[in-house]
C-alpha positions as CSV (number, residue, x, y, z in Angstrom):
1,M,-38.6,87.0,169.4
2,R,-40.2,89.9,167.6
3,C,-43.7,90.8,166.5
4,R,-45.5,88.5,164.1
5,A,-44.8,90.6,161.0
6,H,-41.1,90.8,161.7
7,N,-40.9,87.0,162.5
8,Q,-42.5,86.3,159.1
9,Y,-40.1,88.7,157.4
10,G,-37.2,87.0,159.0
11,A,-38.5,83.6,157.9
12,E,-38.9,84.9,154.3
13,C,-35.3,86.2,154.4
14,T,-34.1,82.8,155.7
15,F,-36.2,80.3,153.8
16,G,-37.4,82.4,150.8
17,P,-40.7,84.0,150.1
18,E,-42.1,81.2,147.9
19,F,-41.4,78.5,150.6
20,M,-43.1,80.6,153.3
21,R,-46.1,81.3,151.0
22,H,-46.6,77.6,150.6
23,K,-46.3,77.0,154.4
24,R,-48.9,79.7,155.1
25,Q,-51.2,78.3,152.6
26,A,-50.8,74.7,154.0
27,A,-51.4,76.0,157.6
28,A,-54.6,77.9,156.5
29,E,-55.9,74.7,154.8
30,A,-55.2,72.7,157.9
31,R,-57.0,75.2,160.1
32,A,-60.0,75.1,157.8
33,A,-60.1,71.3,157.8
34,A,-59.9,71.2,161.6
35,K,-62.8,73.6,162.0
36,T,-65.0,71.3,159.9
37,R,-63.9,68.2,161.7
38,V,-64.8,69.5,165.2
39,P,-68.6,70.0,164.6
40,E,-68.8,66.7,162.8
41,A,-67.1,64.9,165.7
42,R,-69.5,66.6,168.2
43,A,-72.5,65.7,166.1
44,A,-71.4,62.1,165.9
45,A,-70.7,61.8,169.6
46,A,-74.1,63.3,170.7
47,P,-76.2,60.1,169.9
48,A,-73.6,57.9,171.5
49,Q,-73.6,59.9,174.7
50,A,-77.4,59.9,174.8
51,A,-77.5,56.1,174.4
52,A,-74.9,55.6,177.1
53,A,-76.9,57.7,179.5
54,E,-80.0,55.6,178.7
55,Q,-78.2,52.4,179.3
56,G,-76.9,53.5,182.7
57,Q,-73.2,53.7,181.6
58,A,-73.0,57.1,183.2
59,G,-71.6,55.3,186.3
60,S,-68.3,54.9,184.6
61,A,-68.1,58.7,184.2
62,S,-68.5,59.1,188.0
63,D,-65.8,56.5,188.5
64,A,-63.5,58.6,186.4
65,E,-64.4,61.7,188.5
66,D,-63.6,59.8,191.6
67,R,-60.2,58.8,190.2
68,D,-59.3,62.4,189.3
69,V,-58.5,63.1,193.0
70,V,-55.9,60.4,193.0
71,P,-53.2,62.4,191.2
72,W,-53.7,65.3,193.4
73,L,-53.4,63.2,196.5
74,R,-50.3,61.5,195.1
75,A,-48.8,65.0,194.6
76,L,-49.4,65.7,198.3
77,G,-47.3,62.7,199.2
78,F,-49.9,60.0,199.8
79,S,-49.3,56.5,198.6
80,A,-51.3,55.0,195.7
81,A,-53.2,52.8,198.0
82,E,-54.1,55.6,200.3
83,A,-55.1,57.8,197.4
84,R,-57.4,55.1,195.9
85,G,-59.0,54.4,199.3
86,A,-59.7,58.1,199.7
87,A,-61.1,58.4,196.2
88,E,-63.6,55.6,196.9
89,R,-65.0,57.8,199.6
90,C,-65.8,60.4,196.9
91,G,-68.3,58.0,195.3
92,Q,-71.0,59.3,197.5
93,I,-70.8,62.8,196.1
94,P,-70.6,62.4,192.3
95,D,-71.9,65.9,191.5
96,A,-69.4,67.7,193.8
97,S,-66.6,69.9,192.4
98,L,-63.0,68.7,192.4
99,E,-62.3,70.9,195.5
100,E,-65.2,69.4,197.5
101,R,-64.1,65.8,196.5
102,L,-60.6,66.6,197.6
103,R,-61.8,67.9,200.9
104,V,-63.8,64.7,201.5
105,A,-60.8,62.6,200.4
106,L,-58.5,64.4,202.7
107,S,-60.9,64.2,205.7
108,C,-60.3,60.4,205.9
109,F,-56.6,61.0,206.7
110,G,-55.6,61.8,210.3
111,K,-52.9,64.3,211.0
112,R,-49.5,63.3,209.8
113,C,-47.0,62.8,212.5
114,T,-44.7,65.8,212.4
115,R,-42.4,66.9,215.1
116,V,-41.8,70.6,215.6
117,V,-39.0,71.8,217.8
118,R,-39.7,75.3,219.0
119,I,-36.9,77.9,219.3
120,G,-37.6,78.3,223.0
121,E,-36.8,74.7,223.7
122,G,-33.2,73.9,224.4
123,L,-30.9,71.9,222.2
124,E,-30.9,69.1,224.8
125,T,-34.6,68.4,224.1
126,A,-33.9,68.1,220.3
127,A,-30.9,65.9,220.9
128,A,-32.9,63.7,223.3
129,L,-35.6,63.3,220.7
130,A,-33.1,62.4,218.0
131,A,-31.4,59.9,220.2
132,A,-34.7,58.3,221.2
133,A,-35.7,58.1,217.5
134,S,-32.4,56.5,216.4
135,A,-32.6,54.0,219.3
136,G,-36.1,52.9,218.2
137,N,-37.7,54.2,221.3
138,G,-40.0,56.8,219.8
139,P,-41.5,59.3,222.3
């Protein structure tokens, strides 16, 4: 990987200057066409968004915001059902940021059961806990 000029020079040596000139021209035309499409699309979408807000369809947007915590909760190891249930709790705060919605969603979960064996404890304690767990007699 080199600088832009050297990359173009290498491409001209490999593919030929005429081919690369056509490719650059096609890319420039595509960029110009994309720039004209974006403002047109925004102008066309503005009346539709205003009409949706007037008709009260903005509620579906808040539903989408509630659902955006689900993938983050799933990444933390929660099941899909747990994540959806926690996302429902975020319906009360539609204007909150993603971080605030995640805090609210996480607040409905209790502490996960984790067992920490400290270095000061003897191996007998760890072995006894493992034996009790395997026998089905949790502590």
